[in-house]
N, C-alpha and C positions, 0 to 999 in steps of 0.2 A: 602453547603460548597464547596467553589471553590478549585479545584485541580490545583496547579500552575505548575505541571510538564508538559512540552510541548509535543505535538505531532509533530514529525519531518515529514515534507512533502517535499520530493525531487522533483524538477521540472527541467527536462532536455530540450534539444532542441526540443523535440516533443510536449511539453506542456501537458495539462490535458483536458480531455473531460469536457465540461461545466456542464453537468448534474452531473458528478462525483464531481465537485467542490461544487455544491450546497449541495450534500449529505454529503461531508466532513465537511462543515461548520455547517450544522445542527447537525451532530453527535458530533462535538467538543462542540457545545452549550449544548447539552444534558449531556455531560460528564463534563462540566464546566472546560474545559482545553484549554489553548492557543495553537495557531499554530506557529511553527517555520518553515518557508519555506526556503528550501535550493535551491538557484538558481545555478544550476550546470553548470560548464564549463568542457567539455570533452577533457582533454589533449590528450587522445588516438585518438579521432576522428580528432582533428585539427592537430595532429602530422602526421597522415596518409596523410592529405591534403598537407603537406609540402614535401612529398617524391617525388623524380624526376619522378618515373614511374607512379604516380597517374594521370590519365587522365579522361576526360569526353568527350563524343561525342556530339557536338551541332547538333541542328535540321537542320541548313542550311549547306548543303554540307558535312555533316558528318566529319567536321573538328575536329581535336583534339586540345584541349587547356588545359593549366594547371588548375587544380582545385584549385581555390583561397581560402585560409584560411579565408579571410574576407567575402567571399560570404557565407560560412558555418556559420560563426559567426552571420552575419546579419539575416540569416534565423532562426537560433536558438533563437536569441535575440527577434525577433518578437513574437515567441511562448511564451517565458518566460515573456515578458512584458504584453502580453494579459492575461496570467494567473494571473500575479501580480495585474493588474488593477481589474480584476473580483473578486479576493479574497479580495481585499481592500473594494470593494463595499459590498460584502456579509457579511464579518465579522463586518463591521460597523452596518449593519442592525440587526445582531444577537448579537452584543456586545461581540464578541469573540476576545480575545487577539491575536495580529498578529505581528510577527517580521520576517524580511528577512535577509538572510545571503548568500553571494556569496562564493561558495565552489567549489573546483576541485574534481571530482570523478564521480562515477556512482550511480544510484538510490539505488540498493540493498546494495552496500557497505556502503553507508551512514547510512542506518537504521539498519543494522545488528550489528554494534558496535557504538551505538549512545551516549554512556556515561551514567552515573548514572541518574536515574530519568526520562528518556525520552523513549517514545515508537515511533515506526515508522509506517507511513501510506503510502502505495503504491497505488496511484490513477490510475484509468483506463486511458489509452492513448486515444486520439481522434480516432485513426484508429480502436480500439477495439469496439467502440460504434456501428459501423455498423453491427456487428454480434450479437447483443444482442437478437433480437427477443422479445419474451414475457419477462416480468419482472421476474427475478429469485427469489428464496426464499431469503428473506431479510437478515437473520442472520445465520451464521454458526460458529462453534467453533471446533478446532482441539485439542484433548487431547491424550497424549502419556504416561501418568503415570510419567511425569517428574516434575521438580520443577516449570516449567512455567504454569502448569495446573491451579493452584489457581488464578494466575493473569488473565488468559484467562476467567475463570469462573466468576470472580468478574466483569470483563468488560461486559461480556454477560448478567449477572444478572442485572447490572445497566442500560444497554441499553434497556433490556426488560421492566424494571420497568418504566423508564423515557420516552422511545420512544413508548410504547404501543405495542411492538412486542409480538405476540402470538405464534410464531413458531420458534424453534431453532433446527438447523440441526447439529447433533453431529457426527464428524468424529473421530474414535478412533481405537487404536490397541488392545483394550480390549473389551470383550463382554459388560461390564458395569463397568465403573470406579467410584464406589460409593464414594470414598473419595473425589474425585475432584468435583463431581456433587452435593455434599451436599450444596454448595453455591447457587444453582439455586432455589431460594425460591419465585419467582414471582407467585402470584396466577393466575391460568389459563394458565400459560405458557406450551405449548405442546412441548415435546422433541421428535424429530424425530431421532431415533438411526439408522444411516446408517450402512450397512453391515460392520462388523469388517474387517479391512484391516491392513496389515503391513505398518508401517510408516518409511520404509527404504528409501534411496535416490531415487530409481526408482519410488516408490509409491508416494513420496512427489512431484516429478517432474510431474507425471501424474495429481496429484491433482491441482497443480498450473496451468498446461496447460488447464485443464478443469474447472477452477474456475468459477462457475456460481452464487455463492452467491453475493448479492449486497455488503455484507461485511463479510469476513471470518476472525475470530480472531484466531491467531496462536501464540504459544510460539516461541519467536525468536530463541531459542536454536536449534529448529528442522532444521533450514535452514543453520546453520553454517557449516555443513560438506558437503554441496552440491557443485558440480563443478560450478564455478562462471559463465562460459559461458552458460552452460545448464540451470542454474538458471535464468539468464537474459532472455534467449530466451523463457523460459516457461512463464515468466511474461509479456513479451512485448505485447502480444495480448490478455491478460486475460480480460474477460468480466467483472468479478467481481473486488472487491477491497480488499486489504489485510491490516490488522492491526496487527503488530508484537509487542507483549508484552514481557516484561522481567520477569524472574523468580528470580531475585536477590533482589527484594524488595517486601514488603507487599502492596497489593493494597487496602488500606482502603477506598478510595473514588471511584476511577476508574483508570484503567491504560490506 
């Protein structure tokens, strides 16, 4: 059964790591969900470029010159276009639905309030790929005893069943959240219960900064109260990828 609710994938001036793109499309195919790619224009970044005190030092003679808005736009445009072309190729091969939308905003802001029926995917930036080292545990889930737990568990359960995952790493603020975990019914799935930790803002920021799972599934509600700048900085160099699911709808197929 195909799930028509899209996965929102924001793409900003930095683009997305090519390996992360392949993993994204493969996961969307497993979940039978289309991708809605948001090509972001950063009004804040381009606005800074227009300020009279913004300068850059050139390599020849250390001369100062105005930082041109168009230069920034062209650089970001190349990264977005490269990502767009690669996604078009990959989704055609895997028969995954794909749509593009130009939007103004930042990555996390777009996926934290995506509207009804959509979940958000934060892909790894190209710069973060250099620090990967060995392949991290593939699948993780964050459970906090809230309304988003059931959607996160449903997603993890379906990916484990369809993707052949045998290990699931569980981050939780409870020793064992039995009500949420009853949905994990994949035969042979090994649950790795990580040490119980508070999921308050400082702990969540540490989790994002140290994100090592290839994919971490998290209820979107957990990130809503975090400081926006600290949140963005924590995710900018994350080695893993983040799937934010909503808790306001029942995930009958997959979120």
